[in-house]
RONUGU-960921 format. One record per residue (C-alpha): residue number from 1; y, x, z; residue in three letters. Coordinates in Angstrom, 2 decimals, padded with zeros to 5 digits. Layout:
N
ATOM/NUM/Y/X/Z/Ala .
...
END
This chain:
543
ATOM/1/097.23/085.35/076.08/Met .
ATOM/2/098.87/087.94/073.89/Leu .
ATOM/3/098.72/091.55/074.94/Arg .
ATOM/4/099.30/095.06/073.69/Leu .
ATOM/5/096.49/096.97/071.97/Ala .
ATOM/6/096.73/100.60/072.22/Phe .
ATOM/7/100.63/100.45/072.81/Arg .
ATOM/8/102.49/101.22/073.97/Arg .
ATOM/9/117.84/111.25/077.05/Ala .
ATOM/10/119.77/113.60/077.49/Thr .
ATOM/11/120.10/115.99/080.42/Ala .
ATOM/12/122.68/113.62/081.84/Ala .
ATOM/13/119.97/111.03/082.47/Phe .
ATOM/14/118.62/113.37/085.16/Tyr .
ATOM/15/121.84/114.72/086.62/Ser .
ATOM/16/122.13/115.30/090.40/Pro .
ATOM/17/123.88/111.93/090.61/Arg .
ATOM/18/120.73/110.23/089.35/Ala .
ATOM/19/118.32/112.21/091.52/Ser .
ATOM/20/117.99/109.32/094.00/His .
ATOM/21/115.55/107.68/091.60/Thr .
ATOM/22/112.83/110.11/092.61/Leu .
ATOM/23/112.70/111.70/096.01/Arg .
ATOM/24/110.14/114.29/096.95/Ser .
ATOM/25/106.72/113.21/098.03/Leu .
ATOM/26/105.71/114.32/101.48/Thr .
ATOM/27/102.11/114.93/102.44/Ser .
ATOM/28/100.67/112.67/105.09/Ser .
ATOM/29/099.04/113.84/108.27/Ser .
ATOM/30/095.62/112.57/107.13/Ile .
ATOM/31/093.82/115.77/106.24/Met .
ATOM/32/090.57/116.60/104.54/Ala .
ATOM/33/088.17/119.12/105.97/Ser .
ATOM/34/089.44/121.56/103.34/Ser .
ATOM/35/092.95/121.14/104.88/Ser .
ATOM/36/094.20/119.53/101.67/Ala .
ATOM/37/095.89/116.17/102.36/Pro .
ATOM/38/094.16/112.98/101.28/Leu .
ATOM/39/097.39/111.00/100.97/Thr .
ATOM/40/101.04/111.57/100.13/Ala .
ATOM/41/104.14/109.43/100.52/Arg .
ATOM/42/106.48/108.55/097.66/Leu .
ATOM/43/110.01/107.19/098.17/Ser .
ATOM/44/111.77/105.72/095.13/Val .
ATOM/45/114.46/103.53/096.67/Ala .
ATOM/46/116.15/101.44/095.37/Pro .
ATOM/47/113.47/100.87/092.74/His .
ATOM/48/110.85/100.04/095.37/Phe .
ATOM/49/112.01/099.20/098.89/Pro .
ATOM/50/109.23/100.82/100.91/Glu .
ATOM/51/107.58/104.25/100.79/Pro .
ATOM/52/104.39/104.23/098.74/Ile .
ATOM/53/101.30/105.85/100.25/Asp .
ATOM/54/099.37/107.52/097.43/Leu .
ATOM/55/095.66/108.36/097.80/Pro .
ATOM/56/094.92/111.89/096.57/Leu .
ATOM/57/091.18/112.14/097.20/Gly .
ATOM/58/088.03/111.14/095.37/Leu .
ATOM/59/086.83/107.57/095.92/Leu .
ATOM/60/083.09/107.80/096.57/Ile .
ATOM/61/080.98/105.10/098.22/Asp .
ATOM/62/084.03/103.19/099.41/Gly .
ATOM/63/085.78/106.16/101.07/Gln .
ATOM/64/088.43/108.64/099.95/Phe .
ATOM/65/087.02/112.14/100.33/Lys .
ATOM/66/088.02/115.73/099.68/Ala .
ATOM/67/087.00/117.16/096.34/Gly .
ATOM/68/085.25/120.47/095.74/Arg .
ATOM/69/086.53/120.91/092.19/Gly .
ATOM/70/089.75/122.23/090.71/Thr .
ATOM/71/092.75/120.41/092.24/Pro .
ATOM/72/095.25/118.72/089.94/Ile .
ATOM/73/099.02/118.96/090.05/Glu .
ATOM/74/100.51/115.88/088.43/Thr .
ATOM/75/103.98/116.19/086.92/His .
ATOM/76/106.74/113.72/086.22/Asn .
ATOM/77/107.31/114.29/082.49/Pro .
ATOM/78/110.90/113.08/082.83/Ser .
ATOM/79/111.84/115.88/085.21/Thr .
ATOM/80/109.07/118.44/084.57/Glu .
ATOM/81/108.60/118.61/088.35/Leu .
ATOM/82/105.45/118.00/090.35/Ala .
ATOM/83/105.22/114.43/091.63/Ile .
ATOM/84/103.31/115.52/094.73/Val .
ATOM/85/105.45/118.22/096.34/Ser .
ATOM/86/104.92/120.49/099.31/Gly .
ATOM/87/101.76/122.02/097.86/Gly .
ATOM/88/099.70/118.81/098.05/Ala .
ATOM/89/097.59/118.12/094.97/Arg .
ATOM/90/095.22/115.48/093.70/Val .
ATOM/91/091.66/116.43/094.58/His .
ATOM/92/089.38/117.43/091.72/Gly .
ATOM/93/085.68/116.62/091.48/Ala .
ATOM/94/083.04/119.30/091.05/Ser .
ATOM/95/079.64/118.63/089.51/Ala .
ATOM/96/078.34/118.13/093.06/Ala .
ATOM/97/081.02/115.52/093.73/Asp .
ATOM/98/080.13/113.71/090.50/Val .
ATOM/99/076.50/113.73/091.63/Asp .
ATOM/100/077.51/112.16/094.95/Asp .
ATOM/101/079.45/109.46/093.09/Ala .
ATOM/102/076.49/108.74/090.80/Val .
ATOM/103/074.15/108.46/093.78/Lys .
ATOM/104/076.53/106.01/095.43/Ala .
ATOM/105/076.79/103.98/092.23/Ala .
ATOM/106/073.00/103.97/091.78/Arg .
ATOM/107/072.45/102.88/095.37/Arg .
ATOM/108/074.89/100.01/094.94/Ala .
ATOM/109/073.36/098.99/091.62/Phe .
ATOM/110/069.86/098.85/093.08/Glu .
ATOM/111/070.74/097.08/096.32/Thr .
ATOM/112/074.06/095.23/096.53/Thr .
ATOM/113/075.24/094.88/092.94/Trp .
ATOM/114/073.75/094.50/089.48/Gly .
ATOM/115/071.20/091.70/089.30/Thr .
ATOM/116/071.28/091.48/093.11/Asn .
ATOM/117/074.67/089.76/092.97/Thr .
ATOM/118/074.94/086.43/091.10/Pro .
ATOM/119/077.50/086.15/088.33/Gly .
ATOM/120/079.47/083.59/090.30/Thr .
ATOM/121/079.95/086.11/093.11/Glu .
ATOM/122/080.91/088.88/090.70/Arg .
ATOM/123/083.46/086.53/089.16/Ala .
ATOM/124/084.97/085.65/092.54/Ala .
ATOM/125/085.33/089.33/093.48/Leu .
ATOM/126/086.92/090.16/090.13/Met .
ATOM/127/089.45/087.34/090.50/Arg .
ATOM/128/090.27/088.55/094.00/Arg .
ATOM/129/090.82/092.07/092.68/Leu .
ATOM/130/093.06/090.72/089.92/Ala .
ATOM/131/095.11/088.85/092.54/Asp .
ATOM/132/095.56/092.03/094.59/Leu .
ATOM/133/096.66/094.07/091.57/Ile .
ATOM/134/099.13/091.31/090.69/Glu .
ATOM/135/100.40/091.34/094.28/Arg .
ATOM/136/101.03/095.09/094.02/Asp .
ATOM/137/102.42/094.99/090.48/Leu .
ATOM/138/105.88/096.33/091.38/Glu .
ATOM/139/104.46/099.25/093.33/Lys .
ATOM/140/101.91/100.11/090.67/Leu .
ATOM/141/104.53/099.89/087.94/Ala .
ATOM/142/106.82/102.42/089.63/Val .
ATOM/143/103.94/104.87/090.06/Val .
ATOM/144/102.77/104.32/086.49/Glu .
ATOM/145/106.30/104.83/085.13/Ala .
ATOM/146/106.74/108.14/086.94/Leu .
ATOM/147/103.22/109.48/086.37/Asp .
ATOM/148/102.87/108.45/082.71/Ala .
ATOM/149/106.51/108.58/081.62/Gly .
ATOM/150/106.35/104.92/080.70/Lys .
ATOM/151/109.48/102.70/080.78/Pro .
ATOM/152/109.27/100.38/083.77/Ile .
ATOM/153/109.17/097.19/081.70/Gly .
ATOM/154/106.23/098.46/079.65/Trp .
ATOM/155/104.48/099.67/082.80/Ala .
ATOM/156/104.72/096.16/084.25/Lys .
ATOM/157/103.40/094.70/080.98/Ala .
ATOM/158/100.41/097.08/081.03/Asp .
ATOM/159/099.54/096.05/084.58/Ile .
ATOM/160/099.86/092.35/083.71/Ser .
ATOM/161/097.54/092.99/080.76/Asp .
ATOM/162/095.05/094.59/083.13/Cys .
ATOM/163/095.17/091.57/085.43/Val .
ATOM/164/094.64/089.21/082.49/Ala .
ATOM/165/091.70/091.30/081.27/Cys .
ATOM/166/090.02/091.14/084.69/Leu .
ATOM/167/090.45/087.37/084.80/Arg .
ATOM/168/089.17/086.96/081.26/Tyr .
ATOM/169/085.97/088.87/082.00/Tyr .
ATOM/170/085.57/087.17/085.37/Ala .
ATOM/171/085.10/084.03/083.32/Gly .
ATOM/172/082.18/085.68/081.53/Trp .
ATOM/173/080.36/086.92/084.63/Ala .
ATOM/174/078.18/083.80/085.05/Asp .
ATOM/175/077.69/083.30/081.31/Lys .
ATOM/176/075.54/086.33/080.42/Ile .
ATOM/177/072.85/084.54/078.45/Ile .
ATOM/178/069.85/085.37/076.28/Gly .
ATOM/179/067.77/083.36/073.81/Gln .
ATOM/180/064.63/081.22/073.99/Ala .
ATOM/181/062.59/081.96/070.86/Leu .
ATOM/182/059.84/079.83/069.36/Glu .
ATOM/183/056.64/081.80/068.80/Val .
ATOM/184/053.80/079.27/069.07/Asn .
ATOM/185/054.46/076.26/071.25/Asp .
ATOM/186/050.76/075.75/071.87/Ala .
ATOM/187/050.23/079.14/073.47/Thr .
ATOM/188/053.35/081.30/073.77/Lys .
ATOM/189/057.04/081.51/074.57/Leu .
ATOM/190/059.44/084.41/074.12/Ala .
ATOM/191/062.89/084.81/075.58/Phe .
ATOM/192/065.48/087.53/076.05/Thr .
ATOM/193/067.48/088.78/079.02/Arg .
ATOM/194/070.76/090.69/078.77/His .
ATOM/195/070.64/093.06/081.72/Glu .
ATOM/196/073.28/095.52/082.94/Pro .
ATOM/197/072.63/099.05/081.68/Val .
ATOM/198/073.02/100.48/085.18/Gly .
ATOM/199/075.42/103.26/086.20/Val .
ATOM/200/078.20/103.85/083.70/Val .
ATOM/201/080.57/106.77/083.38/Gly .
ATOM/202/084.03/105.83/082.12/Gln .
ATOM/203/086.64/108.34/080.95/Val .
ATOM/204/090.11/107.17/079.93/Val .
ATOM/205/093.24/108.79/078.43/Pro .
ATOM/206/096.72/109.23/079.85/Trp .
ATOM/207/098.68/107.01/077.45/Asn .
ATOM/208/097.69/103.65/078.99/Tyr .
ATOM/209/096.15/104.47/082.38/Pro .
ATOM/210/096.06/100.96/083.88/Val .
ATOM/211/095.47/099.05/080.66/Met .
ATOM/212/092.55/101.30/079.69/Met .
ATOM/213/091.22/100.91/083.22/Trp .
ATOM/214/091.07/097.16/082.63/Gly .
ATOM/215/089.44/097.46/079.21/Trp .
ATOM/216/086.67/099.65/080.63/Lys .
ATOM/217/086.11/098.32/084.13/Val .
ATOM/218/086.34/094.54/083.60/Ala .
ATOM/219/083.37/094.06/081.22/Pro .
ATOM/220/081.24/096.51/083.21/Ala .
ATOM/221/081.83/094.61/086.45/Leu .
ATOM/222/081.26/091.27/084.74/Ala .
ATOM/223/077.72/092.14/083.67/Val .
ATOM/224/076.89/093.95/086.92/Gly .
ATOM/225/077.18/097.66/086.15/Cys .
ATOM/226/078.34/100.12/088.80/Ser .
ATOM/227/080.93/102.68/087.77/Ile .
ATOM/228/081.86/106.35/088.03/Val .
ATOM/229/085.39/106.45/086.68/Phe .
ATOM/230/087.41/109.48/085.61/Lys .
ATOM/231/091.15/108.93/085.06/Pro .
ATOM/232/093.08/111.35/082.87/Ala .
ATOM/233/094.05/114.51/084.72/Glu .
ATOM/234/097.72/113.86/083.81/Asn .
ATOM/235/097.80/110.32/085.23/Thr .
ATOM/236/095.38/109.69/088.13/Pro .
ATOM/237/097.74/108.04/090.61/Leu .
ATOM/238/097.68/104.38/089.52/Ser .
ATOM/239/093.87/104.44/089.28/Thr .
ATOM/240/093.62/105.74/092.84/Leu .
ATOM/241/095.92/102.95/094.08/Leu .
ATOM/242/093.76/100.35/092.34/Ile .
ATOM/243/090.62/101.98/093.70/Gly .
ATOM/244/091.92/101.45/097.22/Ala .
ATOM/245/091.98/097.69/096.56/Leu .
ATOM/246/088.22/097.37/095.95/Phe .
ATOM/247/087.35/097.32/099.64/Lys .
ATOM/248/090.12/094.80/100.35/Glu .
ATOM/249/088.77/092.61/097.55/Ala .
ATOM/250/085.33/092.66/099.16/Gly .
ATOM/251/083.30/094.71/096.67/Phe .
ATOM/252/080.24/096.50/098.04/Pro .
ATOM/253/080.71/100.22/098.59/Asp .
ATOM/254/079.68/102.34/095.62/Gly .
ATOM/255/080.32/099.74/092.93/Val .
ATOM/256/083.49/101.56/091.80/Phe .
ATOM/257/083.92/105.30/092.31/Asn .
ATOM/258/086.78/107.53/091.15/Val .
ATOM/259/086.33/111.22/090.35/Val .
ATOM/260/089.58/112.92/089.40/Asn .
ATOM/261/089.35/116.21/087.61/Gly .
ATOM/262/089.63/118.36/084.54/Leu .
ATOM/263/087.73/117.41/081.42/Gly .
ATOM/264/085.86/120.70/081.20/Arg .
ATOM/265/084.67/120.34/084.81/Glu .
ATOM/266/084.52/116.70/085.88/Thr .
ATOM/267/084.26/115.16/082.41/Gly .
ATOM/268/081.45/117.49/081.44/Ser .
ATOM/269/079.56/116.70/084.63/Ala .
ATOM/270/079.74/112.99/083.83/Ile .
ATOM/271/078.63/113.48/080.22/Ser .
ATOM/272/075.68/115.63/081.22/Glu .
ATOM/273/074.48/113.69/084.26/His .
ATOM/274/070.94/112.44/083.80/Lys .
ATOM/275/071.29/109.37/086.03/Asp .
ATOM/276/074.27/107.90/084.18/Ile .
ATOM/277/073.05/105.30/081.70/Asn .
ATOM/278/076.14/104.92/079.55/Lys .
ATOM/279/079.41/106.69/078.75/Ile .
ATOM/280/082.54/104.81/077.66/Ala .
ATOM/281/085.29/107.13/076.43/Phe .
ATOM/282/088.74/106.74/074.95/Thr .
ATOM/283/090.50/109.86/073.71/Gly .
ATOM/284/090.44/112.47/070.98/Ser .
ATOM/285/087.82/112.63/068.25/Thr .
ATOM/286/086.87/116.21/069.15/Asp .
ATOM/287/086.23/115.30/072.78/Thr .
ATOM/288/084.28/112.23/071.67/Gly .
ATOM/289/082.00/114.46/069.61/Arg .
ATOM/290/081.43/116.76/072.58/Ala .
ATOM/291/080.57/113.82/074.86/Ile .
ATOM/292/078.13/112.44/072.30/Thr .
ATOM/293/076.34/115.79/072.00/Ile .
ATOM/294/076.08/116.12/075.77/Ala .
ATOM/295/074.76/112.58/076.09/Ala .
ATOM/296/072.16/113.22/073.40/Ala .
ATOM/297/070.99/116.49/074.91/Lys .
ATOM/298/070.43/115.03/078.38/Thr .
ATOM/299/069.07/111.50/078.71/Asn .
ATOM/300/070.25/109.86/075.45/Leu .
ATOM/301/072.87/107.76/077.23/Lys .
ATOM/302/074.44/104.86/075.43/Lys .
ATOM/303/077.87/105.94/074.18/Val .
ATOM/304/080.91/103.95/073.09/Thr .
ATOM/305/083.94/105.78/071.76/Leu .
ATOM/306/087.49/104.73/070.94/Glu .
ATOM/307/089.01/107.77/069.31/Leu .
ATOM/308/091.94/108.87/067.18/Gly .
ATOM/309/093.78/107.26/064.31/Gly .
ATOM/310/096.29/107.70/061.52/Lys .
ATOM/311/096.74/104.07/060.73/Ser .
ATOM/312/098.28/102.81/057.50/Ala .
ATOM/313/100.88/100.04/057.56/Asn .
ATOM/314/101.46/098.60/054.06/Ile .
ATOM/315/104.70/096.89/053.02/Val .
ATOM/316/104.32/095.06/049.71/Phe .
ATOM/317/107.08/093.89/047.40/Asp .
ATOM/318/106.44/090.28/048.46/Lys .
ATOM/319/106.96/091.06/052.16/Ala .
ATOM/320/109.75/089.85/054.40/Asp .
ATOM/321/111.13/093.39/054.48/Val .
ATOM/322/113.42/092.85/057.46/Asp .
ATOM/323/110.48/091.64/059.55/Gln .
ATOM/324/108.26/094.42/058.19/Ala .
ATOM/325/110.84/096.92/059.47/Val .
ATOM/326/110.78/095.43/062.97/Gln .
ATOM/327/106.99/095.41/063.20/Trp .
ATOM/328/106.75/098.91/061.74/Ser .
ATOM/329/109.16/100.24/064.36/Ala .
ATOM/330/107.07/098.66/067.12/Leu .
ATOM/331/103.91/100.03/065.52/Ala .
ATOM/332/104.85/103.67/065.90/Val .
ATOM/333/107.68/104.00/068.42/Phe .
ATOM/334/106.32/101.99/071.37/Glu .
ATOM/335/104.98/104.17/074.17/Asn .
ATOM/336/106.81/107.14/072.57/Ala .
ATOM/337/104.29/107.07/069.72/Gly .
ATOM/338/101.44/107.92/072.09/Gln .
ATOM/339/098.98/105.33/070.81/Ser .
ATOM/340/095.68/105.81/068.99/Cys .
ATOM/341/096.35/102.79/066.80/Ser .
ATOM/342/099.98/103.68/066.02/Ala .
ATOM/343/101.05/102.67/062.52/Gly .
ATOM/344/102.30/106.17/061.81/Ser .
ATOM/345/101.83/106.00/058.01/Arg .
ATOM/346/103.95/103.32/056.35/Val .
ATOM/347/103.13/102.73/052.69/Leu .
ATOM/348/106.05/101.00/051.00/Val .
ATOM/349/106.24/099.48/047.52/His .
ATOM/350/108.77/101.40/045.47/Glu .
ATOM/351/110.79/098.25/044.68/Ser .
ATOM/352/111.67/097.74/048.38/Val .
ATOM/353/111.64/101.39/049.43/Leu .
ATOM/354/115.40/101.80/049.79/Lys .
ATOM/355/115.77/098.58/051.80/Gln .
ATOM/356/112.92/099.57/054.10/Phe .
ATOM/357/114.23/103.09/054.66/Glu .
ATOM/358/117.68/101.83/055.57/Glu .
ATOM/359/116.17/099.32/057.98/Gly .
ATOM/360/113.74/101.68/059.69/Ile .
ATOM/361/116.45/104.31/060.13/Lys .
ATOM/362/118.65/101.77/061.90/Ala .
ATOM/363/115.74/100.55/064.04/Ala .
ATOM/364/114.84/104.10/065.13/Ala .
ATOM/365/118.44/104.86/066.02/Glu .
ATOM/366/118.68/101.75/068.24/Arg .
ATOM/367/115.98/103.06/070.57/Ile .
ATOM/368/117.33/104.07/073.97/Lys .
ATOM/369/115.57/107.19/075.21/Val .
ATOM/370/115.90/108.05/078.88/Gly .
ATOM/371/115.29/107.11/082.52/Asp .
ATOM/372/111.96/105.27/082.79/Val .
ATOM/373/113.12/103.42/085.91/Leu .
ATOM/374/116.10/101.95/084.03/Asp .
ATOM/375/115.06/098.53/082.74/Ala .
ATOM/376/117.16/099.00/079.59/Ser .
ATOM/377/115.23/102.13/078.48/Thr .
ATOM/378/113.05/101.73/075.38/Asp .
ATOM/379/111.35/105.13/075.26/Gln .
ATOM/380/110.39/107.63/077.93/Gly .
ATOM/381/109.18/111.21/077.63/Pro .
ATOM/382/106.03/112.57/076.06/Gln .
ATOM/383/103.32/113.06/078.66/Ile .
ATOM/384/103.38/116.86/078.91/Ser .
ATOM/385/104.84/120.08/077.56/Lys .
ATOM/386/101.69/120.57/075.48/Val .
ATOM/387/102.22/117.24/073.70/Gln .
ATOM/388/105.97/117.80/073.48/Phe .
ATOM/389/105.53/121.19/071.80/Asp .
ATOM/390/102.85/119.81/069.49/Lys .
ATOM/391/105.11/117.01/068.26/Ile .
ATOM/392/108.05/119.33/067.64/Leu .
ATOM/393/105.76/121.73/065.75/Ser .
ATOM/394/104.63/118.88/063.49/Tyr .
ATOM/395/108.26/117.96/062.82/Ile .
ATOM/396/108.93/121.55/061.71/Glu .
ATOM/397/105.76/121.50/059.63/Leu .
ATOM/398/106.91/118.33/057.88/Gly .
ATOM/399/110.16/120.01/056.91/Lys .
ATOM/400/108.27/123.02/055.55/Lys .
ATOM/401/105.96/120.72/053.58/Glu .
ATOM/402/109.00/119.30/051.78/Gly .
ATOM/403/109.43/115.97/053.56/Ala .
ATOM/404/112.97/114.81/054.36/Lys .
ATOM/405/114.04/113.91/057.89/Val .
ATOM/406/115.78/110.54/057.58/Leu .
ATOM/407/116.62/110.41/061.29/Thr .
ATOM/408/115.66/112.23/064.47/Gly .
ATOM/409/113.69/115.43/064.19/Gly .
ATOM/410/114.63/117.08/067.50/His .
ATOM/411/114.34/116.86/071.27/Arg .
ATOM/412/116.68/114.80/073.42/Val .
ATOM/413/118.47/116.58/076.26/Gly .
ATOM/414/117.57/119.82/077.97/Leu .
ATOM/415/115.27/118.51/080.69/Lys .
ATOM/416/112.15/116.41/080.33/Gly .
ATOM/417/109.81/116.03/077.37/Tyr .
ATOM/418/111.96/113.64/075.35/Phe .
ATOM/419/111.72/113.50/071.55/Val .
ATOM/420/114.15/111.63/069.31/Lys .
ATOM/421/112.40/108.91/067.25/Pro .
ATOM/422/111.82/110.54/063.87/Thr .
ATOM/423/111.36/109.17/060.35/Val .
ATOM/424/110.21/111.28/057.40/Phe .
ATOM/425/110.68/110.17/053.79/Thr .
ATOM/426/109.50/111.74/050.56/Gly .
ATOM/427/106.04/112.16/052.08/Val .
ATOM/428/102.83/112.61/050.09/Arg .
ATOM/429/099.49/111.50/051.53/Asn .
ATOM/430/098.10/115.04/051.22/Asp .
ATOM/431/100.69/116.48/053.62/Met .
ATOM/432/099.42/117.35/057.08/Arg .
ATOM/433/102.03/115.09/058.70/Ile .
ATOM/434/100.41/112.21/056.78/Ala .
ATOM/435/096.82/113.13/057.60/Arg .
ATOM/436/096.76/114.49/061.15/Glu .
ATOM/437/097.34/112.53/064.34/Glu .
ATOM/438/100.71/113.63/065.74/Ile .
ATOM/439/100.64/111.28/068.74/Phe .
ATOM/440/104.38/111.04/069.05/Gly .
ATOM/441/107.40/109.05/067.81/Pro .
ATOM/442/107.09/110.29/064.24/Val .
ATOM/443/106.83/107.93/061.26/Leu .
ATOM/444/106.09/108.99/057.67/Val .
ATOM/445/107.08/106.79/054.72/Val .
ATOM/446/104.95/107.02/051.56/Ile .
ATOM/447/105.90/105.08/048.40/Pro .
ATOM/448/103.38/103.36/046.11/Phe .
ATOM/449/103.47/101.47/042.81/Lys .
ATOM/450/100.44/099.15/042.72/Thr .
ATOM/451/098.21/097.22/045.10/Glu .
ATOM/452/095.23/099.36/044.10/Glu .
ATOM/453/097.15/102.55/044.88/Glu .
ATOM/454/098.15/101.20/048.30/Ala .
ATOM/455/094.52/100.42/049.19/Ile .
ATOM/456/093.41/103.86/048.03/Thr .
ATOM/457/096.12/105.60/050.05/Leu .
ATOM/458/095.42/103.52/053.14/Ala .
ATOM/459/091.69/104.30/053.06/Asn .
ATOM/460/092.21/107.98/052.23/Asp .
ATOM/461/091.86/109.09/055.85/Ser .
ATOM/462/089.13/110.34/058.14/Asn .
ATOM/463/090.22/107.68/060.61/Tyr .
ATOM/464/089.77/103.92/060.59/Gly .
ATOM/465/091.04/102.49/063.86/Leu .
ATOM/466/093.68/100.08/062.56/Ala .
ATOM/467/095.77/099.04/059.57/Ala .
ATOM/468/098.34/096.40/058.66/Ala .
ATOM/469/099.80/094.69/055.62/Leu .
ATOM/470/103.02/092.77/055.12/His .
ATOM/471/103.24/090.18/052.34/Thr .
ATOM/472/103.85/086.47/051.82/Lys .
ATOM/473/101.14/086.29/049.12/Asp .
ATOM/474/098.07/084.62/050.68/Ala .
ATOM/475/095.72/085.81/047.92/Asp .
ATOM/476/096.96/089.37/048.41/Gln .
ATOM/477/096.36/089.12/052.15/Ile .
ATOM/478/092.68/088.30/051.57/Met .
ATOM/479/092.17/090.85/048.78/Arg .
ATOM/480/093.72/093.75/050.64/Val .
ATOM/481/092.58/092.80/054.14/Gly .
ATOM/482/088.96/092.76/053.01/Asn .
ATOM/483/089.23/096.20/051.42/Lys .
ATOM/484/090.90/098.09/054.25/Leu .
ATOM/485/088.46/100.31/056.15/Lys .
ATOM/486/089.66/099.73/059.68/Ala .
ATOM/487/088.40/098.02/062.82/Gly .
ATOM/488/091.60/096.00/063.26/Thr .
ATOM/489/093.84/094.71/060.47/Val .
ATOM/490/097.14/093.06/061.34/Trp .
ATOM/491/098.86/090.76/058.84/Val .
ATOM/492/102.66/090.49/059.01/Asn .
ATOM/493/102.56/091.99/062.50/Ser .
ATOM/494/101.33/094.99/064.47/Tyr .
ATOM/495/100.14/096.02/067.94/Thr .
ATOM/496/099.53/092.63/069.61/Trp .
ATOM/497/095.93/091.55/070.22/Thr .
ATOM/498/094.15/089.23/072.65/Ala .
ATOM/499/091.52/089.76/075.32/Asn .
ATOM/500/088.99/087.67/073.40/Asn .
ATOM/501/089.35/089.67/070.16/Val .
ATOM/502/087.31/092.89/069.76/Pro .
ATOM/503/088.96/096.28/069.27/Phe .
ATOM/504/087.41/099.47/067.89/Gly .
ATOM/505/087.26/101.76/064.91/Gly .
ATOM/506/085.58/102.76/061.68/Tyr .
ATOM/507/084.73/106.32/060.64/Lys .
ATOM/508/085.86/109.04/063.08/Thr .
ATOM/509/087.86/106.51/065.09/Ser .
ATOM/510/084.79/105.68/067.14/Gly .
ATOM/511/081.67/103.65/067.90/Trp .
ATOM/512/081.34/100.25/069.49/Gly .
ATOM/513/083.88/097.62/070.49/Arg .
ATOM/514/085.96/096.74/073.51/Glu .
ATOM/515/087.34/093.32/074.48/Leu .
ATOM/516/085.93/089.90/073.76/Gly .
ATOM/517/082.25/089.06/073.96/Ser .
ATOM/518/081.56/092.19/071.90/Tyr .
ATOM/519/082.77/094.28/074.82/Gly .
ATOM/520/080.09/092.79/077.07/Leu .
ATOM/521/077.33/093.80/074.68/Glu .
ATOM/522/078.18/097.48/075.13/Glu .
ATOM/523/077.26/097.25/078.84/Tyr .
ATOM/524/073.93/095.43/078.55/Thr .
ATOM/525/070.38/096.13/077.46/Asn .
ATOM/526/068.41/093.37/075.76/Val .
ATOM/527/064.92/092.80/077.13/Lys .
ATOM/528/062.39/090.66/075.24/Ala .
ATOM/529/059.79/088.85/077.39/Ile .
ATOM/530/056.62/087.45/075.77/His .
ATOM/531/054.94/084.77/077.90/Trp .
ATOM/532/051.40/083.79/076.98/Asn .
ATOM/533/050.23/080.53/078.54/Tyr .
ATOM/534/047.42/079.48/076.24/Gly .
ATOM/535/045.86/082.25/074.16/Glu .
ATOM/536/042.61/083.81/075.41/Lys .
ATOM/537/041.70/087.38/074.54/Met .
ATOM/538/038.30/088.52/073.33/Gln .
ATOM/539/038.21/092.32/073.01/Phe .
ATOM/540/037.59/094.16/070.79/Pro .
ATOM/541/039.68/092.20/068.34/Val .
ATOM/542/038.31/091.53/064.88/Lys .
ATOM/543/041.11/091.23/062.29/Leu .
END
């Protein structure tokens, strides 16, 4: 099944006439001991017919609880207003809360989960959870669209991808196998076991909240790990809704725990906790470094990292240029450019440069930017004012560096964090807009003359998450594909991957792999067992 890998307006779009699309949330009467509400109610008629009850607490040992950390105010990036109104906020986890979650996860791992639950049972629970998420797809999609600024169609696709990922890994749960190894048939046998690592801490970004949830949680559940999960502080709501489904699906308490919170508080507590056996993180390279240092200084946790990128997308003279334009537009403009694997550097052979530039300009200008609950919208807002300001500052930097704005280059409207899809031409690979991750709808076009130059330019980056090449020359596909230093290389395409194909980076784009059988390996330890059934020992040994 095909899926997205690291995917994926004017003021009039949010006029008073359109305000019915998002009504204020009202806090429920269910209160925590701290007097902060544990739920809130969201009404988004006509987009979803019934009010949506949103959990706001921490999910620890099967129960939503009040947090003792810094509370979080989540904002709708389309309106710049708080999603949870009336003073209610999402509870944040302190170090003590994280410790409670780890204890719950450890208790479950040692008693009701892990190797105590057969793979067939884990598979059945995972399939039940997938069914429940699919049942609630429309509700989850509306929340995801509002919380993450994601167009409703893409939000639904992300949730469907998550469901497919759960079902894929459910199929693996009873197929975790080792090896039988010949040593000496007369006296000995050796074999290996692939055992769950234990309690894992998982930290995900805000650009694909539900999809990243699936990538992290599904393989961990399949092998029998218990989980302490931290959603991004910008986008916790869909994770909390999914967390509420675990009890309905029949999972033992403590198998899946959610600790909302700030990175410097909750994230640090996870990284430094001595009873967490592994950290899985997707996010910035700088944060990945900090997590790795913390893991090393405490209990040498296993660490897998999927980090940043500045991926090169090469268009050769033998390419179908019209198709290369379409794929290149998808590569950088989906999800408002907020994708680690975005093909934000397009290297174009000089003989087809003019044709490509004309095509990509037209493609960028076809993108409809606006209301995320309108099914015809192609691009929503950037996630926050911080990201919005960062993108606009890079656009101004590109102009100062001497690049030419072919289209875009400014915000859209006066309300919301909307940025017009932007294309720069006349770019050199030593410009900052060609080297640094902008994480927005900004494409740079760099010309080249020869195949060797294209390979050199593509690999001249600190990152190595993804790359692509467009050509009809089969020999060229093999020559160039083998020389690109990236974890994923697309040929005559971009963005789509499959659940059974691994994803991960080279260089500062990370360690380890997600998806496929490779993703299972990151959550297991290999134990070698030597069984002597015939050799007698006479000590001391004379060699």
